[in-house]
C-alpha positions as CSV (number, residue, x, y, z in Angstrom):
1,M,25.2,24.3,1.4
2,R,23.0,21.4,0.4
3,K,22.9,22.3,-3.3
4,S,26.7,22.7,-3.5
5,R,27.3,19.2,-2.1
6,R,24.7,17.7,-4.4
7,V,26.2,18.7,-7.7
8,G,28.1,15.5,-8.3
9,A,25.3,13.4,-7.0
10,G,22.7,15.2,-9.1
11,L,24.6,14.6,-12.3
12,I,24.6,10.9,-11.6
13,V,20.9,10.8,-10.7
14,S,19.9,12.9,-13.6
15,A,21.8,10.8,-16.1
16,L,20.3,7.7,-14.7
17,V,16.8,9.1,-14.9
18,L,17.2,10.3,-18.4
19,T,18.9,7.1,-19.7
20,G,16.9,4.6,-17.7
21,C,20.2,3.0,-16.8
22,S,18.7,1.1,-13.9
23,G,21.5,-1.4,-13.6
24,S,24.2,1.1,-12.7
25,P,25.6,1.5,-9.2
26,A,23.8,4.7,-8.6
27,G,25.5,7.2,-6.4
28,T,28.6,5.2,-5.7
29,N,31.0,8.0,-7.0
30,V,29.6,10.8,-4.8
31,A,32.0,12.4,-2.4
32,Q,31.0,11.5,1.1
33,D,30.5,13.7,4.1
34,T,29.3,11.9,7.3
35,K,28.3,15.3,8.7
36,A,25.9,16.1,5.9
37,P,22.4,16.3,7.2
38,L,19.9,13.7,6.0
39,E,16.7,14.8,4.3
40,L,13.8,12.4,4.8
41,W,10.6,12.5,2.7
42,T,7.6,10.7,3.9
43,R,4.3,10.2,2.1
44,T,1.9,11.5,4.8
45,T,-0.3,14.5,5.3
46,P,1.6,17.6,6.4
47,G,0.8,18.8,9.8
48,Q,-1.0,15.6,10.9
49,A,0.0,12.9,13.3
50,G,2.0,10.9,10.8
51,E,4.4,13.8,10.3
52,A,4.8,14.2,14.0
53,A,5.5,10.5,14.5
54,T,8.2,10.6,11.8
55,K,9.8,13.5,13.5
56,R,9.8,11.6,16.8
57,L,11.6,8.7,15.0
58,A,14.1,11.1,13.5
59,E,14.8,12.8,16.8
60,A,15.4,9.5,18.5
61,F,17.8,8.5,15.7
62,E,19.7,11.8,16.1
63,K,20.1,11.2,19.8
64,A,21.3,7.6,19.2
65,S,23.6,8.3,16.3
66,G,24.6,11.9,16.1
67,F,23.5,12.2,12.5
68,K,21.1,15.0,11.7
69,V,17.8,14.5,9.9
70,T,15.2,16.9,8.5
71,V,11.7,15.5,7.8
72,T,9.4,16.6,5.0
73,A,5.8,15.3,4.8
74,I,4.1,15.3,1.4
75,F,0.8,13.5,0.6
76,D,-0.6,14.7,-2.7
77,D,1.4,14.1,-5.9
78,F,4.3,12.6,-3.9
79,E,5.8,10.8,-6.9
80,T,5.5,13.8,-9.1
81,K,7.3,16.0,-6.6
82,L,10.0,13.4,-6.2
83,A,10.5,13.3,-10.0
84,Q,10.8,17.1,-9.9
85,R,13.5,16.9,-7.3
86,A,15.3,14.3,-9.4
87,A,15.1,16.7,-12.4
88,Q,16.5,19.4,-10.1
89,R,19.4,17.1,-9.3
90,D,18.6,17.2,-5.6
91,L,17.0,14.0,-4.3
92,P,16.3,13.6,-0.6
93,D,18.5,11.0,1.1
94,I,15.7,8.7,2.4
95,V,12.2,8.2,1.3
96,L,9.3,6.4,3.1
97,N,6.7,5.4,0.6
98,D,4.5,2.6,-0.5
99,V,6.3,-0.8,-1.0
100,A,4.6,-0.9,-4.5
101,Q,6.6,2.1,-5.6
102,L,9.9,0.1,-5.5
103,G,9.9,-1.0,-9.1
104,T,9.1,2.5,-10.4
105,M,11.9,4.2,-8.4
106,K,14.4,1.5,-9.2
107,T,13.6,1.7,-12.9
108,Q,14.1,5.5,-12.8
109,G,17.5,5.0,-11.2
110,L,16.5,6.8,-8.0
111,L,17.6,4.1,-5.6
112,R,20.8,2.8,-4.1
113,E,21.1,-0.9,-3.3
114,V,20.8,-1.8,0.3
115,D,23.7,-3.7,1.8
116,L,22.1,-5.9,4.4
117,S,25.5,-6.8,5.9
118,K,25.8,-3.2,7.2
119,L,22.5,-3.5,9.1
120,K,22.8,-5.5,12.3
121,N,19.0,-5.7,12.7
122,A,18.5,-7.1,9.2
123,P,18.4,-10.7,10.3
124,D,15.4,-9.9,12.5
125,V,13.3,-8.5,9.6
126,I,10.4,-10.7,8.5
127,E,11.2,-12.6,5.3
128,Q,7.9,-11.7,3.7
129,G,8.8,-8.0,4.0
130,L,12.3,-8.4,2.8
131,N,11.1,-10.3,-0.3
132,A,8.6,-7.6,-1.1
133,T,11.4,-5.0,-1.2
134,K,13.6,-6.9,-3.6
135,T,13.7,-6.2,-7.3
136,P,13.1,-9.0,-9.8
137,D,16.8,-9.7,-10.0
138,G,16.8,-10.6,-6.3
139,K,18.7,-7.5,-5.2
140,Q,17.6,-5.5,-2.1
141,Y,16.7,-2.0,-3.2
142,G,14.4,-1.2,-0.3
143,L,13.5,-2.3,3.2
144,P,10.1,-2.9,4.8
145,F,9.4,-0.4,7.5
146,S,5.7,-0.9,8.2
147,A,3.4,-3.8,7.2
148,Q,-0.3,-3.8,6.8
149,A,-3.1,-5.9,5.4
150,A,-6.8,-5.4,4.8
151,A,-9.6,-6.5,7.0
152,L,-13.4,-6.2,6.8
153,L,-14.9,-3.4,9.0
154,I,-18.6,-3.9,9.8
155,R,-21.0,-1.6,11.5
156,K,-21.7,-3.9,14.5
157,D,-24.5,-1.9,15.9
158,W,-26.3,-2.0,12.5
159,R,-25.7,-5.7,12.1
160,E,-27.0,-6.6,15.5
161,K,-30.0,-4.3,15.1
162,L,-31.0,-6.2,11.9
163,G,-30.2,-9.6,13.4
164,Q,-27.6,-10.4,10.8
165,P,-24.6,-12.8,11.3
166,V,-21.0,-11.9,10.5
167,P,-20.4,-12.9,6.9
168,Q,-18.5,-16.2,6.6
169,D,-18.3,-16.2,2.8
170,W,-19.0,-13.9,-0.2
171,A,-22.7,-14.8,-0.2
172,G,-22.7,-13.5,3.4
173,I,-21.2,-10.2,2.2
174,V,-24.0,-9.8,-0.3
175,S,-26.7,-10.7,2.1
176,L,-25.5,-8.4,4.8
177,G,-24.9,-5.6,2.3
178,K,-28.4,-5.9,1.0
179,A,-29.8,-5.7,4.6
180,F,-27.7,-2.5,5.2
181,A,-28.9,-1.0,1.9
182,T,-32.6,-1.7,2.3
183,Q,-33.5,-2.1,6.0
184,D,-32.7,1.4,7.3
185,P,-30.1,0.4,9.8
186,D,-29.5,3.9,11.0
187,G,-33.2,4.4,11.7
188,N,-33.6,7.7,9.9
189,G,-36.6,6.5,7.8
190,K,-34.6,6.5,4.5
191,N,-32.8,3.8,2.5
192,D,-29.7,6.0,2.2
193,T,-27.0,3.7,3.6
194,A,-24.7,1.6,1.4
195,G,-23.9,-2.1,2.1
196,L,-20.3,-1.9,1.1
197,V,-18.1,1.2,0.8
198,T,-15.6,0.9,-2.0
199,T,-12.8,3.0,-3.5
200,M,-13.3,2.8,-7.3
201,S,-11.5,6.0,-8.4
202,T,-8.8,5.6,-11.0
203,K,-6.6,8.1,-9.2
204,R,-3.2,6.4,-8.4
205,G,-5.0,3.1,-9.3
206,Y,-7.2,3.1,-6.2
207,A,-9.8,0.8,-7.9
208,S,-7.1,-1.8,-8.5
209,W,-5.8,-1.6,-5.0
210,Y,-9.3,-2.2,-3.5
211,F,-10.3,-4.9,-5.9
212,S,-7.2,-6.9,-5.3
213,N,-8.7,-8.0,-2.0
214,F,-11.3,-9.9,-3.9
215,L,-9.3,-10.9,-7.1
216,W,-6.7,-13.1,-5.3
217,A,-9.2,-14.7,-3.0
218,A,-11.1,-15.9,-6.0
219,G,-8.0,-17.5,-7.6
220,G,-7.6,-14.7,-10.2
221,D,-4.6,-12.5,-10.7
222,F,-3.5,-9.4,-12.6
223,I,-0.5,-11.1,-14.1
224,A,0.6,-14.7,-13.6
225,K,4.2,-15.9,-13.2
226,Q,5.3,-18.6,-15.6
227,G,7.8,-21.4,-15.4
228,D,10.4,-19.3,-17.1
229,G,10.2,-16.6,-14.4
230,K,8.3,-14.3,-16.7
231,Y,4.7,-13.2,-16.7
232,K,1.5,-13.5,-18.7
233,P,-1.6,-11.3,-18.4
234,A,-4.3,-13.0,-16.2
235,M,-7.3,-10.8,-16.1
236,S,-9.2,-12.8,-18.6
237,T,-8.8,-16.2,-17.0
238,P,-12.0,-17.8,-15.8
239,E,-11.1,-17.1,-12.2
240,S,-10.4,-13.4,-12.8
241,V,-13.6,-13.0,-14.9
242,A,-15.7,-14.6,-12.2
243,A,-14.1,-12.3,-9.5
244,V,-14.8,-9.2,-11.6
245,Q,-18.3,-10.2,-12.4
246,W,-19.2,-10.9,-8.8
247,F,-17.6,-7.7,-7.7
248,R,-19.4,-5.7,-10.5
249,D,-22.7,-7.2,-9.5
250,L,-22.4,-5.6,-6.1
251,A,-23.0,-2.3,-8.0
252,C,-24.9,-3.3,-11.0
253,K,-27.2,-6.1,-9.7
254,D,-27.3,-6.2,-6.0
255,N,-27.1,-2.4,-5.4
256,V,-24.8,-2.9,-2.4
257,M,-22.0,-0.5,-3.4
258,Q,-22.4,3.2,-2.7
259,P,-23.4,5.5,-5.5
260,G,-20.6,7.5,-7.0
261,S,-17.9,5.0,-5.9
262,V,-16.0,5.5,-9.2
263,S,-15.2,9.1,-8.3
264,M,-14.1,8.2,-4.8
265,A,-10.5,7.9,-3.7
266,T,-9.6,6.8,-0.1
267,P,-10.2,10.1,1.6
268,A,-13.7,10.3,0.3
269,T,-14.6,6.7,1.3
270,N,-13.1,7.2,4.7
271,D,-15.4,10.2,5.2
272,L,-18.4,8.2,3.9
273,F,-17.9,5.3,6.3
274,E,-17.4,7.5,9.4
275,A,-20.4,9.6,8.4
276,G,-22.6,6.5,8.8
277,K,-23.4,6.1,5.2
278,G,-21.9,2.6,4.7
279,G,-22.1,-0.7,6.6
280,M,-18.9,-2.5,5.5
281,Y,-15.5,-1.3,4.4
282,V,-12.4,-3.2,3.4
283,V,-9.4,-1.3,4.7
284,A,-6.1,-1.6,6.6
285,S,-5.5,-0.8,10.3
286,Y,-4.3,2.8,10.0
287,L,-7.9,4.1,10.3
288,L,-8.8,2.5,13.6
289,S,-8.0,5.5,15.8
290,R,-9.8,7.8,13.5
291,F,-13.0,5.6,13.4
292,D,-12.8,5.0,17.1
293,K,-13.2,8.8,17.6
294,S,-15.7,9.5,14.9
295,L,-17.9,6.4,15.0
296,G,-17.1,5.0,18.5
297,K,-15.1,1.8,19.1
298,D,-18.2,0.0,20.1
299,K,-20.1,0.8,16.9
300,Y,-17.9,-1.3,14.5
301,E,-16.0,-4.6,14.4
302,V,-12.9,-5.8,12.6
303,V,-13.0,-9.3,11.1
304,P,-10.9,-11.2,8.5
305,M,-12.2,-11.1,5.0
306,P,-14.5,-14.1,4.3
307,K,-12.9,-16.7,2.1
308,G,-13.4,-16.6,-1.6
309,A,-13.4,-19.4,-4.1
310,K,-9.7,-20.1,-3.4
311,N,-8.6,-18.6,-0.1
312,A,-8.8,-15.4,2.0
313,D,-5.9,-13.6,0.5
314,V,-5.9,-9.8,0.9
315,L,-3.6,-7.0,-0.2
316,A,-0.5,-6.8,1.9
317,E,1.4,-3.5,1.7
318,G,2.8,-0.9,3.9
319,N,5.7,1.5,3.8
320,G,9.1,0.8,2.4
321,L,12.3,2.6,3.4
322,Y,14.3,3.6,0.4
323,L,17.9,4.9,0.3
324,M,18.1,7.4,-2.5
325,A,20.9,7.5,-5.0
326,G,23.4,10.3,-4.9
327,S,23.4,10.9,-1.2
328,P,26.7,12.5,0.1
329,N,26.1,10.6,3.4
330,Q,25.6,6.9,2.8
331,A,26.9,6.1,6.2
332,G,24.0,8.2,7.6
333,Q,21.6,6.5,5.3
334,D,22.6,3.0,6.5
335,A,22.5,4.1,10.1
336,F,19.0,5.5,9.8
337,A,17.8,2.3,8.0
338,D,19.2,0.1,10.7
339,F,17.6,2.2,13.4
340,A,14.2,2.3,11.6
341,I,14.0,-1.5,11.4
342,S,15.3,-2.1,14.9
343,P,13.0,-3.0,17.8
344,E,13.5,0.5,19.2
345,G,12.7,2.2,15.9
346,Q,9.7,0.0,15.3
347,K,8.3,0.7,18.8
348,I,8.7,4.4,18.4
349,G,6.8,4.2,15.1
350,M,4.0,2.3,16.8
351,E,3.6,4.9,19.6
352,G,0.2,6.6,20.1
353,D,-3.3,5.8,18.9
354,A,-3.3,8.6,16.3
355,G,-1.1,8.3,13.3
356,P,1.4,5.6,14.1
357,I,3.8,5.2,11.2
358,V,4.3,1.5,11.9
359,Q,1.0,-0.3,11.6
360,L,2.3,-3.8,12.0
361,P,6.0,-4.4,13.0
362,I,8.4,-5.9,10.5
363,N,10.9,-6.9,13.2
364,K,10.3,-10.4,14.6
365,K,11.4,-9.3,18.0
366,V,8.5,-6.9,18.4
367,D,5.4,-8.5,19.8
368,I,2.2,-6.8,18.6
369,T,0.2,-7.9,21.6
370,Q,2.7,-6.3,24.0
371,Q,2.8,-3.0,22.0
372,R,-0.9,-2.9,21.3
373,P,-3.1,-4.9,23.7
374,D,-6.2,-4.1,21.7
375,A,-7.2,-7.5,20.2
376,R,-8.1,-5.9,16.8
377,W,-4.4,-5.3,16.1
378,K,-3.7,-9.0,16.6
379,T,-6.5,-9.7,14.1
380,Y,-4.8,-7.5,11.6
381,N,-1.4,-9.0,12.3
382,D,-2.8,-12.6,11.9
383,I,-4.4,-11.6,8.6
384,F,-1.1,-10.2,7.4
385,T,0.8,-13.3,8.4
386,N,-1.6,-15.9,7.1
387,S,-3.3,-14.1,4.2
388,G,-1.2,-11.1,3.2
389,H,-0.5,-11.0,-0.5
390,Y,2.0,-8.5,-1.9
391,V,2.0,-7.5,-5.5
392,P,4.7,-9.2,-7.5
393,S,8.1,-7.7,-7.8
394,I,8.4,-6.5,-11.4
395,P,10.3,-3.5,-12.9
396,N,7.2,-1.2,-12.8
397,W,3.9,-2.2,-11.2
398,T,2.4,1.3,-11.7
399,P,1.1,0.7,-15.3
400,V,-0.4,-2.7,-14.3
401,R,-2.2,-1.1,-11.4
402,Q,-3.4,1.9,-13.4
403,D,-4.6,0.0,-16.4
404,S,-6.5,-2.5,-14.2
405,A,-8.0,0.3,-12.2
406,D,-9.2,2.0,-15.4
407,T,-11.0,-1.1,-16.5
408,I,-12.5,-2.1,-13.1
409,S,-13.7,1.4,-12.6
410,S,-15.3,1.7,-16.0
411,L,-17.0,-1.7,-15.5
412,I,-18.6,-0.4,-12.3
413,A,-19.5,3.0,-13.9
414,D,-21.2,1.5,-17.0
415,C,-23.2,-1.7,-16.3
416,K,-23.8,-2.2,-20.0
417,L,-20.2,-3.0,-20.8
418,D,-19.3,-6.6,-21.6
419,T,-17.1,-7.9,-18.8
420,K,-15.2,-10.5,-20.8
421,A,-14.6,-8.2,-23.7
422,E,-13.3,-5.4,-21.4
423,L,-11.0,-7.8,-19.6
424,A,-9.7,-9.1,-22.9
425,K,-8.8,-5.6,-23.8
426,L,-7.1,-5.1,-20.5
427,D,-5.0,-8.2,-21.0
428,A,-3.9,-6.9,-24.3
429,K,-2.7,-3.7,-22.6
430,L,-1.0,-5.8,-19.9
431,A,0.7,-7.9,-22.5
432,E,2.2,-4.8,-24.1
433,T,3.3,-3.5,-20.6
434,L,5.0,-6.9,-19.8
435,K,6.7,-6.8,-23.2
436,Q,8.0,-3.3,-22.7
437,Q,9.4,-4.2,-19.3
438,G,11.1,-7.3,-20.8
439,I,9.2,-9.8,-18.6
440,A,6.7,-11.2,-21.1
441,S,6.6,-14.9,-21.2
442,S,6.8,-16.4,-24.7
């Protein structure tokens, strides 16, 4: 039944993908059926708490609206599998995925524009989130569903044992990191603990993701917006070079970073921190319940990132909600989107300690302190509000993130490389990327 309804939609989507005709009104000519079930894909681990939470949201929506929803959880190679479904002319109706994937999916013609006038809860969505889900032309091609920002997690028991203060600046990070790496904080008689756990793998651009928490605070940037609304590469500016050099020294000079960081994506660094092999970790709030169980809530503390040379900006991200092109049930898509951003939908997404799919609410009517009395959540919410920094909205952020991850990771892996020279090479690549996307400033 699903395939037969999708033929017309699939032809449109396929044509858009193949031609890159991103400006077309994708899916507007598809025959509509308000009884067609909605297929929702979410980027989370199958069988885990995130999938169960998404199913609870879908079930609540079904009861409230009468529309039917099936949930599919995928974590590994999510974007590849989505592209495969596009090639098969059978996209899901709704996708929950990183906000940073907006440009890529829009460029591929996979998305339908969101009509905010059809969503009664849209006026209550935080402006910061709405802006992050707009394409460069100012059109709304996604919605924020869950927000998050990074904080610094510190092994409190280790810090107090060694008589060290909470870092107030980047020098404090280095000082505490050295103490964790050299003063046997776990008392096993070996110097086998790292000062700072980092995610320096190039997979999905993880190294760029992690490093952004330091780059912006130092006054640097990956690309810089110019007066004409276009961009120039910015990784070889003095501010960016200084940020990279300081961060690189954590591995090459101060021996604060864990060995093998360049091969570690997030799952591996999560394991490392909870195994008691690292004293500090910059990460978002979604791991609190896991670390509370594995480490113990009393063993670690959550603090804002110390201010860098410019400010305390950290990566703001979270999940976006995307209405996929070619759906035969656009009314159902709109109804689900409105429910997901409503106070009721947000509160359902925040339920439970394990695997909440809404980390920080994007609806202004939802009070984080009422939903989660644990003060650490307010810390995260304050960080997001005051220092959250989204990546810029450009046609495709993926190559910027991947190229910068490749360079940052290589500089950590090989301490003999010349920092300025490698960053100059990176800027050359970024310049070509900006040119290809039509956003290079003259």
